[in-house]
N, C-alpha and C positions, 0 to 999 in steps of 0.2 A: 817818205818812201818805206819804213818800216811799217807805217799803219795800212798803206796800199798792200804789201806783200802780205799783212796779217789778212785783211779782209778777203784777200784773194784765196788763199789758203783756207778760210773759212767756208768760202762758196765752194771750193773743191771739195770741201770735206762734207758739206750737207747734205748733198744728195746719198752719201755712202750712209751718213747716221739715218737718214730717213728710209733709207732700203733696210737696215740692219733690223728693225722691228715693223713686221707687217702682218697682215691676216693669215699668213701662214705659218706663222713663227709658234704659237702654241699648238696649233694641229701638228708641225712637224715634231715637236717635243713629245707629245702623246703617241705619234705612229713610231719614232725611234726606240721608244721604252715598248712598244707592241711589237715592234721586229726584233726586239733583243729579246723579250719573253719567252718567243717562239722560236726561235733560232737552235734550239737544240742543246745549246752551252749549258753543262751545269751552273749557272748562276743565281743568283738570287731573283724571286721573280719583282717586278718594278711594280709597284703599284700606281698606276695613274690618277689614283683618288687619295694619295697619302697627303697629309697637312701641307706639305710645302708646296706641291704639285696643284692641290685643290685652290690654295688660298692665290697661287701664282698666274696659273691657265684657265681659269674658269670664272664665270660672273658670279656675281652676287646671287642673283635668282637661281643660278643653276646649285650654287653651292648651298644655299637656302633649301631646296629640295633635294639634294643628296642626303644632308645630314638629317632630314626628316625620315628620309629612307633608312638611313643606318641606323636610327633609333627602333626600327621595327625588330626586335631579336629573333623572329620567326625568320626573316630571309638573312640575319646576319650569322650562318653558320659557323664560317671560317674566321668571323673577327676581323678580317680585313675589309670587306664590304658587302653592302646590301643586294650585291649580286652573285647570283651561282654560276654566271657565265662571264667569257671577255665579252665586253660590250662593243668593242672594236670589230673583233672578228665574227660576234654575232652566236658565239658556240662555245663548247667546252672542249674540243679538239680542234687543231691546227696542224698544217706543217710549217716550216721554215716560211715565213712572208717573203714573198719575190716580187718584183716589178712594181714597186709601190711610185706612184705616180700623185702628185698634189698640183691642184688647179683651182687656183682662185678665180672666180665669178664677178663679174660686175656688181657692185653693192645696188641695194636697193632697200629702200626704207630703213636705213641704218645697221643693215644685216650683208656681211659679206660672206657668200657660200664658198666653201672652200672643200672641192670635189676629191676625193680621195680614192684612189683604184687600187687594187692589189689582187695578187692571187695566193691564196690560203691553202689550196689543196693537193699542191703540186706531188705530195708525197703518199698519197691515199690509195690503197689497193681495194677501195669497197666499190667501185664502178662510180665513185664521183668523177665528173670531169673535171681532170687536173689540170686545165688550161682555165677553166672559169675564172671571172675576172670579177671580184667584190667591190661592190661599190658604197662608200659611205659618205654622208655629207654632214660636213660640221657648220654650224651656223656662228660666225664670229662677230663679235661687236667691238667697238671701242668702250671703254670705260676707264674712268679716271686715268686718261690717257695712255693706255696700252690695251691691245688686241688679245681678248679672252674669247674663250669656246662658252657660245650661252645653250647649244644645244647638240645631240649626236644625233643625226637619223641613218639609220641601216635599213637594209632592203628586208622586207617582209618576205615569208613563206610564199612559195607561188601561188598566186591569187590572192594573195593577202596584202595589206596596206602597208606602207613604210613604219617603221618602230623609230618614234621619238623618244629618246632617252629620257627627257624630262618628264613625260607622260608614264612613263613607266616607273619613275622614282616616285612618283603621286601615288600609284596604284599598290605600291610597296609600302608606302609611308600609311597608307591606309588597312593595310593587310590584308590586299588582295593581290 
């Protein structure tokens, strides 16, 4: 009787465990940090690429490209990142981020795209559309039994193609 109760309990817990880590898990961690960074609170900036996050949230290929880009001293002006802008808001300025929504798409070719939408300009007084929605796409894969981010794709400037962060890192690594 105890065996049946344990098996039944295990079956009931299995769906909860399976949903505890899905394709949105690493994306949510990055977005939570980004929301906190732009909250306006006097808090330390959270580096979404610090060693602990880099090794736990991103794919091996992404890490390799990031480290190659970070080795380029011409782009590493702040000693923190090879980027001179926030790669999630795709700029150097933003307001407190609001209306964050994550929408995982059906997997295709081993990649699950997680589309993230948010507002980043609600406090701007420079003619910016305060209600404009920013869309980022995170390509998430399973690696070593866990979900990790393999690329981050942001909107390009009007009339320009989207920005693939892995391509940007490759260019930085080449000094371009």
